[in-house]
N, C-alpha and C positions, 0 to 999 in steps of 0.2 A: 380677928388673927387667928395667921397663919408664919410661923416661924421654918426657912430651909436654914441648916447647918452640917458645918463638917464638923464628924471628930476626927482623930486622934487615936487611932491602935497604939495596946502597948512596941507593937513590933515596926508604929513607924509609919503603916503605913494611915489614907482618910478613907475613909464614908463618911457619902454624901448623906444628907437624908431628911425630910420636912415634918409635920410634924399640925395639933395645934394647942400640944403640952408641950413644952419642954422640957422643962424644966421632970414632971412625967418619964416623955422620953428619955432623956436620961436615964435614971433611975434604971430604966427595966433593961436596957443598955448594959447599963454594967452589974445590975446582978440578977435579972428576969431568969426565963426558961424562957421569958417571950420578947426578950429581946430580940434584936436582926439577927441572924445567924455565924453573917460573917461578925460582929461584933464580940461571938457571946465569945468566941473563939479565940480574942484576938485581946481578955479585958486586963485591964481595964483599962477605958476610954476620959480622953479627956474633950470635955469642947475648946474647940478650940473661934472659933466662926456664926455667928450667927445677922438672917438680917431678915426683918417684920414685914410681911405682905399682907391684903389683904383678904384679897377673895385665892380659894382652889386653886384658882385656873392659873393664877400668877403666882403660890408656888410648888406646883409644878415643872411646872417652862422656867423654869428660875436654877429649882434642882436639876435638869434635863439640862439647864446650861453649865452651872458648875459642875457636873458630873466631866463633864467633857474637856471641859480644862483640861490643862496638863499636869503632873505633880508637880514642877518651876510654878506654872499662873497658880493654883493655887494654895503654896504657901506665897506666892506676893503675895492674891485678896492677905490670906490671912497677916499676912507683915503688915497692911496699909491699911487695915482695918480693927487691931488690938488697941478691945480694951474698948472696942464706941460699937456701939451700937445700927443698923446701918437699915433704916425700912423706906420700901418707898408708898 
């Protein structure tokens, strides 16, 4: 199982990533030096959205799709799916 996710950083920007262990990755983003540089300098981060996908290929493709969305489109995606887990 793979996850694609959107984080909201302390400066209200969004970060999109993918992982096989969402809880562990979120911990890294907020606490460790091994988190992404972008989030490391914008802590704390909050998980706003995630999707479960079946394969690495699917998760990387979906991550690219989400990264290409405008800020407004990402906000809409988050609002539409607030509190829901999306599985493909």
